[in-house]
C-alpha positions in Angstrom: 0.0 0.0 0.0 1.3 3.4 -0.9 1.3 6.4 1.4 0.6 9.9 0.3 1.2 13.3 1.8 -1.9 15.3 1.1 -2.2 19.0 1.8 -5.0 19.8 4.2 -7.9 21.8 2.7 -11.6 22.1 2.5 -11.7 20.1 -0.8 -10.0 17.0 0.6 -11.7 13.6 0.3 -10.8 10.1 -0.7 -11.9 11.1 -4.3 -10.3 14.5 -4.4 -7.0 15.5 -2.8 -4.0 17.8 -3.3 -0.4 16.6 -3.5 2.9 18.2 -4.3 4.3 17.5 -7.8 7.4 18.0 -9.9 7.1 19.4 -13.4 9.8 18.9 -15.9 9.7 20.8 -19.2 12.2 20.7 -22.1 12.1 22.8 -25.3 14.8 22.3 -27.9 15.3 21.2 -31.6 14.8 17.6 -30.7 11.8 17.7 -28.3 9.1 19.8 -26.8 7.8 17.9 -23.8 6.4 18.3 -20.3 6.1 15.7 -17.6 4.3 15.8 -14.2 5.3 13.4 -11.4 3.0 13.3 -8.3 4.7 12.9 -4.9 3.9 10.1 -2.5 3.6 7.3 -5.0 0.3 8.6 -6.3 -0.4 6.9 -9.6 -3.2 8.3 -11.9 -5.7 5.8 -13.1 -8.2 5.7 -16.0 -10.4 8.7 -16.0 -8.7 10.5 -13.1 -8.4 14.3 -13.5 -5.2 16.1 -12.5 -5.1 19.9 -12.2 -1.7 21.5 -11.6 -2.0 24.8 -9.8 0.0 28.0 -10.5 0.7 30.5 -13.2 1.2 29.4 -16.8 4.8 28.3 -17.6 6.8 29.5 -20.6 10.2 27.9 -21.4 12.3 29.7 -24.0 13.7 27.7 -26.9 16.8 25.7 -26.1 16.1 25.6 -22.3 14.7 23.2 -19.8 13.0 23.8 -16.5 12.1 21.8 -13.3 9.4 23.2 -11.0 7.6 22.2 -7.8 3.9 22.9 -7.7 0.7 21.5 -6.1 -1.7 19.3 -8.0 -5.3 18.4 -7.3 -6.2 14.8 -8.2 -9.9 13.9 -8.6 -10.4 10.1 -8.8 -12.9 8.8 -11.4 -15.9 6.9 -10.2 -16.5 3.4 -11.3 -19.1 4.4 -14.0 -16.7 7.0 -15.4 -13.9 4.5 -15.6 -16.2 2.0 -17.3 -17.4 4.5 -19.8 -13.9 5.7 -20.7 -12.7 2.1 -21.3 -15.7 1.4 -23.5 -15.2 4.5 -25.6 -11.5 3.7 -25.9 -12.3 0.2 -27.1 -14.7 1.5 -29.9 -12.2 4.2 -30.9 -9.5 1.5 -31.3 -11.8 -0.7 -33.4 -12.2 2.2 -35.8 -8.6 1.8 -36.7 -9.3 -1.7 -37.9 -11.4 -0.3 -40.7 -8.5 1.5 -42.3 -7.3 -0.1 -45.5 -4.0 0.2 -47.2 -4.9 -1.6 -50.3 -4.0 -0.1 -53.7 -7.3 -0.8 -55.4 -11.0 -0.4 -54.8 -13.0 -3.2 -53.2 
């Protein structure tokens, strides 16, 4: 079982909690990427919503940046998880309908 350090607040519940996080951003000729790692071993699951708090971040070209912020995690309910998995399945099956044949059928 993982432990997590949550910040006390009025919006804390088993479904919604705030944790510290690390944001890593890189912007150069090879990549433009951003990653968020939640502290305390918190792993997002299907349908969870994560909101990182703070002002917008701008990283000039050729630089990288590591920041510490707070993030609010809202866990998805069972029905939300089920619906998202169902939608993902049908979106995946749409890919099966793509044809790469050279002629008409």
